[in-house]
LUMROPA-176209 format. One record per residue (C-alpha): x, z, y; residue number from 1. Coordinates in steps of 0.5 Angstrom, whole numbers. Each point is the difference from the previous one (the first is absolute). Example, Ala and Ser with C-alpha at 12.3 -4.5 7.8 and 13.67 -1.06 7.14 Angstrom:
<rs>
<r><X>25</X><Z>16</Z><Y>-9</Y><k>1</k></r>
<r><X>2</X><Z>-2</Z><Y>7</Y><k>2</k></r>
</rs>
This chain:
<rs>
<r><X>85</X><Z>50</Z><Y>58</Y><k>1</k></r>
<r><X>7</X><Z>2</Z><Y>1</Y><k>2</k></r>
<r><X>3</X><Z>-3</Z><Y>7</Y><k>3</k></r>
<r><X>7</X><Z>2</Z><Y>3</Y><k>4</k></r>
<r><X>0</X><Z>3</Z><Y>6</Y><k>5</k></r>
<r><X>5</X><Z>-2</Z><Y>6</Y><k>6</k></r>
<r><X>3</X><Z>7</Z><Y>-1</Y><k>7</k></r>
<r><X>1</X><Z>-2</Z><Y>-8</Y><k>8</k></r>
<r><X>3</X><Z>-7</Z><Y>2</Y><k>9</k></r>
<r><X>5</X><Z>3</Z><Y>5</Y><k>10</k></r>
<r><X>2</X><Z>5</Z><Y>-4</Y><k>11</k></r>
<r><X>3</X><Z>-5</Z><Y>-5</Y><k>12</k></r>
<r><X>3</X><Z>-4</Z><Y>6</Y><k>13</k></r>
<r><X>-5</X><Z>-6</Z><Y>-1</Y><k>14</k></r>
<r><X>-5</X><Z>-3</Z><Y>5</Y><k>15</k></r>
<r><X>-6</X><Z>-3</Z><Y>-3</Y><k>16</k></r>
<r><X>-3</X><Z>-7</Z><Y>3</Y><k>17</k></r>
<r><X>-6</X><Z>3</Z><Y>3</Y><k>18</k></r>
<r><X>-3</X><Z>6</Z><Y>2</Y><k>19</k></r>
<r><X>-7</X><Z>0</Z><Y>-2</Y><k>20</k></r>
<r><X>-4</X><Z>4</Z><Y>6</Y><k>21</k></r>
<r><X>-6</X><Z>3</Z><Y>-3</Y><k>22</k></r>
<r><X>-3</X><Z>3</Z><Y>6</Y><k>23</k></r>
<r><X>-5</X><Z>6</Z><Y>0</Y><k>24</k></r>
<r><X>-6</X><Z>-4</Z><Y>-3</Y><k>25</k></r>
<r><X>4</X><Z>-3</Z><Y>-6</Y><k>26</k></r>
<r><X>3</X><Z>7</Z><Y>-1</Y><k>27</k></r>
<r><X>-7</X><Z>5</Z><Y>0</Y><k>28</k></r>
<r><X>-6</X><Z>-4</Z><Y>0</Y><k>29</k></r>
<r><X>-2</X><Z>-1</Z><Y>-7</Y><k>30</k></r>
<r><X>-3</X><Z>-7</Z><Y>1</Y><k>31</k></r>
<r><X>7</X><Z>-2</Z><Y>4</Y><k>32</k></r>
<r><X>4</X><Z>3</Z><Y>-6</Y><k>33</k></r>
<r><X>-2</X><Z>-6</Z><Y>-4</Y><k>34</k></r>
<r><X>2</X><Z>-5</Z><Y>5</Y><k>35</k></r>
<r><X>7</X><Z>4</Z><Y>0</Y><k>36</k></r>
<r><X>1</X><Z>-1</Z><Y>-8</Y><k>37</k></r>
<r><X>-2</X><Z>-7</Z><Y>0</Y><k>38</k></r>
<r><X>5</X><Z>-2</Z><Y>5</Y><k>39</k></r>
<r><X>5</X><Z>4</Z><Y>-3</Y><k>40</k></r>
<r><X>-2</X><Z>-3</Z><Y>-7</Y><k>41</k></r>
<r><X>1</X><Z>-7</Z><Y>3</Y><k>42</k></r>
<r><X>7</X><Z>2</Z><Y>3</Y><k>43</k></r>
<r><X>2</X><Z>3</Z><Y>-7</Y><k>44</k></r>
<r><X>-2</X><Z>-6</Z><Y>-4</Y><k>45</k></r>
<r><X>4</X><Z>-5</Z><Y>4</Y><k>46</k></r>
<r><X>6</X><Z>5</Z><Y>0</Y><k>47</k></r>
<r><X>1</X><Z>1</Z><Y>8</Y><k>48</k></r>
<r><X>4</X><Z>7</Z><Y>1</Y><k>49</k></r>
<r><X>-4</X><Z>4</Z><Y>5</Y><k>50</k></r>
<r><X>-1</X><Z>7</Z><Y>2</Y><k>51</k></r>
<r><X>-5</X><Z>5</Z><Y>3</Y><k>52</k></r>
<r><X>2</X><Z>5</Z><Y>5</Y><k>53</k></r>
<r><X>-4</X><Z>5</Z><Y>-5</Y><k>54</k></r>
<r><X>-1</X><Z>7</Z><Y>4</Y><k>55</k></r>
<r><X>4</X><Z>-2</Z><Y>5</Y><k>56</k></r>
<r><X>-5</X><Z>-5</Z><Y>3</Y><k>57</k></r>
<r><X>-5</X><Z>2</Z><Y>5</Y><k>58</k></r>
<r><X>-5</X><Z>-4</Z><Y>4</Y><k>59</k></r>
<r><X>2</X><Z>-5</Z><Y>5</Y><k>60</k></r>
<r><X>-3</X><Z>3</Z><Y>6</Y><k>61</k></r>
<r><X>-5</X><Z>-6</Z><Y>0</Y><k>62</k></r>
<r><X>-7</X><Z>4</Z><Y>1</Y><k>63</k></r>
<r><X>3</X><Z>5</Z><Y>5</Y><k>64</k></r>
<r><X>2</X><Z>-5</Z><Y>4</Y><k>65</k></r>
<r><X>-6</X><Z>-4</Z><Y>0</Y><k>66</k></r>
<r><X>-4</X><Z>6</Z><Y>1</Y><k>67</k></r>
<r><X>4</X><Z>1</Z><Y>6</Y><k>68</k></r>
<r><X>5</X><Z>6</Z><Y>-2</Y><k>69</k></r>
<r><X>6</X><Z>-4</Z><Y>2</Y><k>70</k></r>
<r><X>5</X><Z>7</Z><Y>-1</Y><k>71</k></r>
<r><X>-2</X><Z>1</Z><Y>-7</Y><k>72</k></r>
<r><X>1</X><Z>-8</Z><Y>-1</Y><k>73</k></r>
<r><X>7</X><Z>0</Z><Y>3</Y><k>74</k></r>
<r><X>2</X><Z>7</Z><Y>-4</Y><k>75</k></r>
<r><X>-2</X><Z>-3</Z><Y>-7</Y><k>76</k></r>
<r><X>3</X><Z>-7</Z><Y>2</Y><k>77</k></r>
<r><X>7</X><Z>3</Z><Y>2</Y><k>78</k></r>
<r><X>0</X><Z>4</Z><Y>-7</Y><k>79</k></r>
<r><X>-2</X><Z>-6</Z><Y>-4</Y><k>80</k></r>
<r><X>5</X><Z>-4</Z><Y>4</Y><k>81</k></r>
<r><X>6</X><Z>5</Z><Y>-1</Y><k>82</k></r>
<r><X>-2</X><Z>0</Z><Y>-8</Y><k>83</k></r>
<r><X>0</X><Z>-7</Z><Y>0</Y><k>84</k></r>
<r><X>6</X><Z>-1</Z><Y>3</Y><k>85</k></r>
<r><X>4</X><Z>5</Z><Y>-4</Y><k>86</k></r>
<r><X>-2</X><Z>-4</Z><Y>-6</Y><k>87</k></r>
<r><X>2</X><Z>-6</Z><Y>3</Y><k>88</k></r>
<r><X>-6</X><Z>-4</Z><Y>-1</Y><k>89</k></r>
<r><X>-1</X><Z>-7</Z><Y>2</Y><k>90</k></r>
<r><X>-6</X><Z>-3</Z><Y>-4</Y><k>91</k></r>
<r><X>-7</X><Z>4</Z><Y>0</Y><k>92</k></r>
<r><X>-6</X><Z>-3</Z><Y>-4</Y><k>93</k></r>
<r><X>-7</X><Z>4</Z><Y>1</Y><k>94</k></r>
<r><X>-7</X><Z>-1</Z><Y>-2</Y><k>95</k></r>
<r><X>-3</X><Z>3</Z><Y>6</Y><k>96</k></r>
<r><X>-1</X><Z>-5</Z><Y>6</Y><k>97</k></r>
<r><X>0</X><Z>6</Z><Y>5</Y><k>98</k></r>
<r><X>7</X><Z>3</Z><Y>-3</Y><k>99</k></r>
<r><X>3</X><Z>-7</Z><Y>0</Y><k>100</k></r>
<r><X>-2</X><Z>-1</Z><Y>8</Y><k>101</k></r>
<r><X>3</X><Z>6</Z><Y>2</Y><k>102</k></r>
<r><X>6</X><Z>0</Z><Y>-4</Y><k>103</k></r>
<r><X>1</X><Z>-8</Z><Y>2</Y><k>104</k></r>
<r><X>-2</X><Z>0</Z><Y>7</Y><k>105</k></r>
<r><X>0</X><Z>7</Z><Y>3</Y><k>106</k></r>
<r><X>6</X><Z>3</Z><Y>-3</Y><k>107</k></r>
<r><X>6</X><Z>-4</Z><Y>3</Y><k>108</k></r>
<r><X>-2</X><Z>3</Z><Y>6</Y><k>109</k></r>
<r><X>2</X><Z>6</Z><Y>-2</Y><k>110</k></r>
<r><X>7</X><Z>-2</Z><Y>-4</Y><k>111</k></r>
<r><X>-4</X><Z>-2</Z><Y>-7</Y><k>112</k></r>
<r><X>2</X><Z>-7</Z><Y>-1</Y><k>113</k></r>
<r><X>-2</X><Z>-3</Z><Y>-7</Y><k>114</k></r>
<r><X>-2</X><Z>-6</Z><Y>-4</Y><k>115</k></r>
<r><X>-8</X><Z>2</Z><Y>-1</Y><k>116</k></r>
<r><X>-4</X><Z>-4</Z><Y>-5</Y><k>117</k></r>
<r><X>-7</X><Z>1</Z><Y>-1</Y><k>118</k></r>
<r><X>-2</X><Z>0</Z><Y>-8</Y><k>119</k></r>
<r><X>-4</X><Z>-6</Z><Y>0</Y><k>120</k></r>
<r><X>6</X><Z>-4</Z><Y>4</Y><k>121</k></r>
<r><X>5</X><Z>3</Z><Y>-5</Y><k>122</k></r>
<r><X>-5</X><Z>-2</Z><Y>-6</Y><k>123</k></r>
<r><X>0</X><Z>-7</Z><Y>3</Y><k>124</k></r>
<r><X>7</X><Z>-1</Z><Y>0</Y><k>125</k></r>
<r><X>1</X><Z>2</Z><Y>-7</Y><k>126</k></r>
<r><X>-5</X><Z>-5</Z><Y>-2</Y><k>127</k></r>
<r><X>3</X><Z>-5</Z><Y>3</Y><k>128</k></r>
<r><X>7</X><Z>2</Z><Y>-3</Y><k>129</k></r>
<r><X>-3</X><Z>-1</Z><Y>-7</Y><k>130</k></r>
<r><X>1</X><Z>7</Z><Y>-1</Y><k>131</k></r>
<r><X>-7</X><Z>2</Z><Y>-1</Y><k>132</k></r>
<r><X>-4</X><Z>-4</Z><Y>-5</Y><k>133</k></r>
<r><X>-7</X><Z>0</Z><Y>-1</Y><k>134</k></r>
<r><X>-4</X><Z>0</Z><Y>-7</Y><k>135</k></r>
<r><X>-3</X><Z>-7</Z><Y>-2</Y><k>136</k></r>
<r><X>-8</X><Z>1</Z><Y>2</Y><k>137</k></r>
<r><X>1</X><Z>7</Z><Y>2</Y><k>138</k></r>
<r><X>-5</X><Z>6</Z><Y>1</Y><k>139</k></r>
<r><X>-2</X><Z>-3</Z><Y>7</Y><k>140</k></r>
<r><X>-1</X><Z>-8</Z><Y>-2</Y><k>141</k></r>
<r><X>-6</X><Z>-3</Z><Y>3</Y><k>142</k></r>
<r><X>-2</X><Z>6</Z><Y>3</Y><k>143</k></r>
<r><X>-2</X><Z>0</Z><Y>8</Y><k>144</k></r>
<r><X>4</X><Z>4</Z><Y>4</Y><k>145</k></r>
<r><X>-1</X><Z>2</Z><Y>7</Y><k>146</k></r>
<r><X>6</X><Z>3</Z><Y>4</Y><k>147</k></r>
<r><X>0</X><Z>5</Z><Y>6</Y><k>148</k></r>
<r><X>5</X><Z>-1</Z><Y>6</Y><k>149</k></r>
<r><X>2</X><Z>7</Z><Y>2</Y><k>150</k></r>
<r><X>2</X><Z>1</Z><Y>7</Y><k>151</k></r>
<r><X>7</X><Z>2</Z><Y>0</Y><k>152</k></r>
<r><X>2</X><Z>-6</Z><Y>-5</Y><k>153</k></r>
<r><X>-4</X><Z>-5</Z><Y>3</Y><k>154</k></r>
<r><X>-1</X><Z>1</Z><Y>8</Y><k>155</k></r>
<r><X>5</X><Z>4</Z><Y>1</Y><k>156</k></r>
<r><X>6</X><Z>-3</Z><Y>-4</Y><k>157</k></r>
<r><X>-3</X><Z>-7</Z><Y>-1</Y><k>158</k></r>
<r><X>0</X><Z>0</Z><Y>-8</Y><k>159</k></r>
<r><X>-6</X><Z>-4</Z><Y>-2</Y><k>160</k></r>
<r><X>4</X><Z>-5</Z><Y>-5</Y><k>161</k></r>
<r><X>4</X><Z>4</Z><Y>-5</Y><k>162</k></r>
<r><X>-6</X><Z>4</Z><Y>-3</Y><k>163</k></r>
<r><X>-4</X><Z>-6</Z><Y>-1</Y><k>164</k></r>
<r><X>6</X><Z>-4</Z><Y>-3</Y><k>165</k></r>
<r><X>0</X><Z>6</Z><Y>-5</Y><k>166</k></r>
<r><X>-7</X><Z>0</Z><Y>-1</Y><k>167</k></r>
<r><X>0</X><Z>-8</Z><Y>-2</Y><k>168</k></r>
<r><X>5</X><Z>2</Z><Y>-6</Y><k>169</k></r>
<r><X>-6</X><Z>3</Z><Y>-3</Y><k>170</k></r>
<r><X>-4</X><Z>-6</Z><Y>-1</Y><k>171</k></r>
<r><X>-6</X><Z>3</Z><Y>3</Y><k>172</k></r>
<r><X>-4</X><Z>-3</Z><Y>5</Y><k>173</k></r>
<r><X>1</X><Z>3</Z><Y>7</Y><k>174</k></r>
<r><X>-6</X><Z>0</Z><Y>4</Y><k>175</k></r>
<r><X>1</X><Z>2</Z><Y>8</Y><k>176</k></r>
<r><X>-5</X><Z>5</Z><Y>3</Y><k>177</k></r>
<r><X>-2</X><Z>-3</Z><Y>7</Y><k>178</k></r>
<r><X>4</X><Z>5</Z><Y>4</Y><k>179</k></r>
<r><X>7</X><Z>-1</Z><Y>-3</Y><k>180</k></r>
<r><X>7</X><Z>-1</Z><Y>2</Y><k>181</k></r>
<r><X>1</X><Z>1</Z><Y>8</Y><k>182</k></r>
<r><X>-7</X><Z>1</Z><Y>0</Y><k>183</k></r>
<r><X>-1</X><Z>5</Z><Y>-6</Y><k>184</k></r>
<r><X>-4</X><Z>6</Z><Y>1</Y><k>185</k></r>
<r><X>4</X><Z>7</Z><Y>0</Y><k>186</k></r>
<r><X>-2</X><Z>5</Z><Y>-6</Y><k>187</k></r>
<r><X>-1</X><Z>5</Z><Y>5</Y><k>188</k></r>
<r><X>5</X><Z>5</Z><Y>-2</Y><k>189</k></r>
<r><X>6</X><Z>-3</Z><Y>4</Y><k>190</k></r>
<r><X>3</X><Z>3</Z><Y>7</Y><k>191</k></r>
<r><X>-1</X><Z>7</Z><Y>-3</Y><k>192</k></r>
<r><X>-8</X><Z>-1</Z><Y>-1</Y><k>193</k></r>
<r><X>1</X><Z>2</Z><Y>-7</Y><k>194</k></r>
<r><X>1</X><Z>8</Z><Y>2</Y><k>195</k></r>
<r><X>-5</X><Z>1</Z><Y>6</Y><k>196</k></r>
<r><X>-7</X><Z>1</Z><Y>0</Y><k>197</k></r>
<r><X>-5</X><Z>-6</Z><Y>0</Y><k>198</k></r>
<r><X>-3</X><Z>-2</Z><Y>6</Y><k>199</k></r>
<r><X>-8</X><Z>-1</Z><Y>0</Y><k>200</k></r>
<r><X>-2</X><Z>-7</Z><Y>-1</Y><k>201</k></r>
<r><X>-5</X><Z>-5</Z><Y>-4</Y><k>202</k></r>
<r><X>5</X><Z>-1</Z><Y>-5</Y><k>203</k></r>
<r><X>7</X><Z>1</Z><Y>-3</Y><k>204</k></r>
<r><X>5</X><Z>-5</Z><Y>1</Y><k>205</k></r>
<r><X>2</X><Z>0</Z><Y>-8</Y><k>206</k></r>
<r><X>-7</X><Z>0</Z><Y>-2</Y><k>207</k></r>
<r><X>0</X><Z>-7</Z><Y>4</Y><k>208</k></r>
<r><X>6</X><Z>-2</Z><Y>-2</Y><k>209</k></r>
<r><X>-2</X><Z>2</Z><Y>-7</Y><k>210</k></r>
<r><X>-6</X><Z>-5</Z><Y>0</Y><k>211</k></r>
<r><X>4</X><Z>-6</Z><Y>3</Y><k>212</k></r>
<r><X>4</X><Z>1</Z><Y>-6</Y><k>213</k></r>
<r><X>-6</X><Z>1</Z><Y>-5</Y><k>214</k></r>
<r><X>-3</X><Z>-6</Z><Y>3</Y><k>215</k></r>
<r><X>5</X><Z>-5</Z><Y>-2</Y><k>216</k></r>
<r><X>-2</X><Z>1</Z><Y>-7</Y><k>217</k></r>
<r><X>7</X><Z>2</Z><Y>-2</Y><k>218</k></r>
<r><X>1</X><Z>5</Z><Y>-6</Y><k>219</k></r>
<r><X>7</X><Z>2</Z><Y>3</Y><k>220</k></r>
<r><X>2</X><Z>2</Z><Y>7</Y><k>221</k></r>
<r><X>7</X><Z>0</Z><Y>1</Y><k>222</k></r>
<r><X>3</X><Z>5</Z><Y>5</Y><k>223</k></r>
<r><X>7</X><Z>1</Z><Y>2</Y><k>224</k></r>
<r><X>0</X><Z>7</Z><Y>3</Y><k>225</k></r>
<r><X>-2</X><Z>7</Z><Y>-3</Y><k>226</k></r>
<r><X>-5</X><Z>2</Z><Y>6</Y><k>227</k></r>
<r><X>-3</X><Z>-7</Z><Y>0</Y><k>228</k></r>
<r><X>-1</X><Z>2</Z><Y>-8</Y><k>229</k></r>
<r><X>-4</X><Z>6</Z><Y>2</Y><k>230</k></r>
<r><X>-4</X><Z>-3</Z><Y>5</Y><k>231</k></r>
<r><X>-2</X><Z>-6</Z><Y>-4</Y><k>232</k></r>
<r><X>-1</X><Z>4</Z><Y>-6</Y><k>233</k></r>
<r><X>-5</X><Z>4</Z><Y>4</Y><k>234</k></r>
<r><X>-3</X><Z>-6</Z><Y>3</Y><k>235</k></r>
<r><X>-1</X><Z>-3</Z><Y>-7</Y><k>236</k></r>
<r><X>-4</X><Z>6</Z><Y>-3</Y><k>237</k></r>
<r><X>-4</X><Z>0</Z><Y>6</Y><k>238</k></r>
<r><X>-2</X><Z>-7</Z><Y>-1</Y><k>239</k></r>
<r><X>-2</X><Z>2</Z><Y>-7</Y><k>240</k></r>
<r><X>5</X><Z>-4</Z><Y>-4</Y><k>241</k></r>
<r><X>5</X><Z>4</Z><Y>-2</Y><k>242</k></r>
<r><X>-1</X><Z>-2</Z><Y>-8</Y><k>243</k></r>
<r><X>1</X><Z>-7</Z><Y>2</Y><k>244</k></r>
<r><X>5</X><Z>-1</Z><Y>5</Y><k>245</k></r>
<r><X>7</X><Z>3</Z><Y>0</Y><k>246</k></r>
<r><X>4</X><Z>2</Z><Y>5</Y><k>247</k></r>
<r><X>8</X><Z>-1</Z><Y>-2</Y><k>248</k></r>
<r><X>6</X><Z>0</Z><Y>4</Y><k>249</k></r>
<r><X>4</X><Z>-7</Z><Y>-1</Y><k>250</k></r>
<r><X>6</X><Z>4</Z><Y>-4</Y><k>251</k></r>
<r><X>-6</X><Z>2</Z><Y>-5</Y><k>252</k></r>
<r><X>-2</X><Z>-7</Z><Y>-1</Y><k>253</k></r>
<r><X>7</X><Z>-2</Z><Y>-1</Y><k>254</k></r>
<r><X>2</X><Z>5</Z><Y>-5</Y><k>255</k></r>
<r><X>-6</X><Z>-1</Z><Y>-4</Y><k>256</k></r>
<r><X>1</X><Z>-8</Z><Y>0</Y><k>257</k></r>
<r><X>8</X><Z>1</Z><Y>-1</Y><k>258</k></r>
<r><X>3</X><Z>-3</Z><Y>-7</Y><k>259</k></r>
</rs>
């Protein structure tokens, strides 16, 4: 896919509608790259002019701050803010709740003020405006889908309805897990847990969450976060259901069902 960078737009004296912040997982993790492609395909189809930072993008610093290294966080954040301000970025959309939370809630204190939107909210607005249209009897019609609330979208930013409204357009049956919305169970990767050695216990959080999701009888688990995606996929494998239960990001579900 050829997607223009902010540098290319700037060179032509143009400004895109929105900057797509890809994030580390979306750039380097093979599974999360598919989410990035799906979301970029949707933006292309609906004719939104968007750019990425490409090689100029670096980590938001979220894992460093969560792990307690404030110095590295501030250094990374200031570099990013300098770059974003240089390009005059106003609106950012990202498929990662960790990037979303950091850019939206933690960058303003350091001089980075942007309108930051998570891709589920962005997709909801595109659907509401009638720009994203679904196929009649799409691939997920009548299927049972369960949705996992990621911590940084749900509890941290109170976004519960947008992802569910997007899923409603699929004509599928949405089945909630017992622990959902503000009582949802973490996948086990947030707060830099993704990168540290595990502590001894009776089970892993993602195995428990995987079992809860499989127990709903859903054939699709919808996620909105690349970390959750990794953890839930492992949880489903542990439950021995990887053949019958698919873990997909909301952007992938929409991309497969669009006209």
